[in-house]
C-alpha positions as CSV (number, residue, x, y, z in Angstrom):
1,G,9.6,-20.0,-7.5
2,V,7.4,-19.1,-4.8
3,L,5.9,-22.6,-4.2
4,G,9.4,-24.1,-4.0
5,I,10.3,-21.5,-1.2
6,V,7.3,-22.4,0.7
7,M,8.1,-26.1,0.4
8,V,11.6,-25.6,1.7
9,M,10.5,-23.4,4.4
10,L,8.0,-26.1,5.4
11,W,10.8,-28.7,5.5
12,I,13.2,-26.6,7.3
13,S,10.7,-25.7,10.2
14,P,7.0,-26.0,9.9
15,L,6.7,-23.8,13.1
16,L,8.7,-20.8,11.4
17,A,6.9,-21.3,8.1
18,L,3.5,-21.0,9.9
19,I,4.5,-17.9,11.6
20,A,6.2,-16.3,8.3
21,L,3.2,-17.4,6.2
22,G,0.6,-16.5,8.8
23,V,1.2,-12.8,8.4
24,L,0.5,-13.2,4.5
25,P,-3.5,-12.9,4.9
26,L,-2.9,-9.7,7.1
27,F,-0.8,-8.3,4.1
28,L,-3.5,-9.2,1.6
29,W,-6.2,-7.6,3.7
30,V,-4.5,-4.6,4.4
31,G,-3.7,-4.3,0.4
32,S,-7.3,-5.1,-0.3
33,N,-8.4,-2.1,2.1
34,A,-5.8,0.2,0.7
35,K,-7.1,-0.5,-2.7
36,K,-10.6,0.2,-2.0
37,L,-9.6,3.5,-0.4
38,Q,-7.0,4.5,-3.2
39,R,-9.7,3.7,-5.9
40,Q,-12.3,5.7,-4.1
41,T,-10.1,8.6,-3.6
42,S,-8.9,8.5,-7.0
43,N,-12.3,8.6,-8.6
44,E,-13.2,11.6,-6.5
45,E,-9.9,13.3,-7.5
46,Q,-10.8,12.6,-11.1
47,K,-14.3,14.2,-10.7
48,S,-13.0,17.2,-9.1
49,L,-10.3,17.8,-11.6
50,A,-12.8,17.2,-14.4
51,S,-15.0,20.0,-12.6
52,L,-12.2,22.3,-12.2
53,T,-11.4,21.8,-15.9
54,T,-14.9,22.6,-16.9
55,L,-15.2,25.5,-14.9
56,M,-12.0,27.0,-16.1
57,Q,-13.1,26.3,-19.9
58,E,-16.5,27.9,-19.1
59,T,-15.2,30.9,-17.5
60,L,-11.7,31.5,-19.4
61,S,-12.9,31.3,-22.8
62,A,-13.6,34.7,-24.6
63,S,-17.4,34.3,-24.2
64,G,-17.1,33.2,-20.6
65,I,-14.9,36.2,-19.5
66,L,-17.5,38.6,-21.4
67,L,-20.4,36.8,-19.5
68,V,-18.8,36.9,-16.3
69,K,-17.9,40.8,-16.6
70,V,-21.3,41.6,-18.0
71,F,-23.2,39.9,-15.2
72,G,-20.9,40.9,-12.5
73,R,-20.1,37.5,-11.4
74,Q,-16.4,37.7,-10.8
75,K,-16.6,37.3,-7.0
76,Y,-18.6,34.3,-7.7
77,V,-16.4,32.8,-10.0
78,E,-13.3,33.2,-7.9
79,A,-15.0,31.7,-4.8
80,R,-16.2,28.9,-7.0
81,F,-12.7,28.2,-8.5
82,E,-11.1,28.5,-4.9
83,R,-13.3,25.9,-3.6
84,E,-12.8,23.4,-6.3
85,N,-9.2,23.9,-6.2
86,Q,-9.1,23.4,-2.4
87,H,-11.1,20.3,-2.8
88,L,-9.0,19.0,-5.5
89,M,-5.8,19.7,-3.4
90,K,-7.2,17.9,-0.1
91,L,-8.0,15.0,-2.3
92,A,-4.6,14.9,-3.9
93,V,-3.0,15.1,-0.4
94,R,-5.4,12.3,1.0
95,Q,-4.3,10.2,-2.0
96,L,-0.6,10.7,-1.1
97,M,-1.2,10.1,2.5
98,L,-3.1,7.0,1.8
99,G,-0.3,5.5,-0.2
100,R,2.4,6.6,2.6
101,W,0.5,5.1,5.2
102,F,-0.2,1.8,3.2
103,F,3.6,1.5,2.6
104,L,4.4,2.3,6.2
105,L,2.4,-0.4,7.4
106,I,3.6,-2.9,4.8
107,G,7.4,-2.0,5.7
108,L,6.3,-2.4,9.4
109,F,5.1,-6.0,8.8
110,F,8.0,-6.9,6.7
111,S,10.2,-5.5,9.4
112,I,8.4,-7.3,12.3
113,T,8.1,-10.6,10.7
114,P,11.9,-11.3,10.4
115,A,12.4,-10.2,13.9
116,L,9.7,-12.6,15.4
117,I,11.2,-15.3,13.1
118,Y,14.5,-14.6,14.9
119,L,12.9,-14.6,18.3
120,V,11.3,-17.8,17.9
121,A,14.2,-19.7,16.2
122,G,16.6,-18.0,18.8
123,S,14.5,-19.3,21.8
124,Q,14.6,-22.9,20.0
125,L,18.3,-22.6,19.5
126,M,19.0,-21.3,23.3
127,S,16.6,-24.0,24.7
128,H,18.0,-26.8,22.5
129,V,14.7,-28.3,22.4
130,P,13.8,-30.0,19.0
131,V,10.7,-29.1,17.1
132,L,9.3,-31.9,15.0
133,G,12.3,-34.0,15.7
134,R,14.7,-31.2,14.2
135,S,17.0,-29.1,16.4
136,M,17.5,-25.6,15.5
137,T,20.9,-24.4,14.6
138,I,22.3,-21.0,13.4
139,G,22.6,-22.3,9.9
140,I,18.9,-23.1,9.8
141,M,17.8,-20.0,11.5
142,F,19.7,-17.8,8.9
143,S,18.7,-20.1,5.9
144,F,15.2,-19.7,6.9
145,A,15.4,-15.9,6.9
146,L,17.0,-15.8,3.8
147,L,14.1,-17.9,2.2
148,Q,11.8,-15.6,4.0
149,G,13.3,-12.7,2.4
150,M,13.2,-14.4,-0.7
151,L,9.4,-15.1,-0.5
152,F,8.6,-11.6,0.7
153,F,10.2,-9.5,-1.7
154,P,8.0,-10.6,-4.8
155,V,4.9,-10.2,-2.6
156,R,6.1,-6.8,-1.5
157,R,6.5,-5.8,-5.2
158,L,3.3,-7.2,-6.1
159,L,1.6,-5.2,-3.3
160,N,3.2,-2.1,-4.7
161,V,2.2,-2.8,-8.4
162,H,-1.4,-3.5,-7.1
163,V,-1.7,-0.2,-5.3
164,E,-0.2,1.7,-8.3
165,L,-2.6,-0.1,-10.7
166,Q,-5.5,0.8,-8.6
167,G,-4.7,4.5,-8.9
168,A,-4.1,4.3,-12.6
169,L,-7.4,2.3,-13.1
170,A,-9.3,5.3,-11.6
C-alpha cells in the first residue's frame, strides 16, 4: 500500500515526492510532542479527578458530614472543593485545547503541502523545463496530487489514533 504509493510517486516525479515526503518528519515531530503534552495533561487530570473523588467521599459520607459540621469546617471544605474543581476544569479545558491545536496544525500541514505541490508542478508545467528527463503535464500533476492524498489519508488517521491512544493510556 504505502510503499507502493511512495515508489510510484518517486517514479512520477522525484522532486515532488521529495517535497511531499519531506513534510512527514515534521508531522511525526508534531505528533510526538502532542503525545507528550497529551499524556502529561491526562495524567494531571486523572490525579486531580482522583483527589476530587477522594474529597467528595471523605466529606459527603455520613461520618464525613458529621465531622465537618462538628468541627465547623464547612467553609474550609467548600473552598477546598472549589479549588480542586477549578483545577480539574482547567486541566480538562487544556486537554481539549491541546487536541484542537494539534489537529489544527495537522490540518494546516495537510492543506499547505498539496498547494506547494501544485505550485512546484505548475511552475514546471508553465516553464516546459523537464526535470530528470520528464516534462510535467497536467495529467502527471493531478496523478501525483491524487497519490499524495492517498498517502496522507492513512498518515492522518494514524496520527488521530495515536493522539487518542495517548489520552486513553493516561
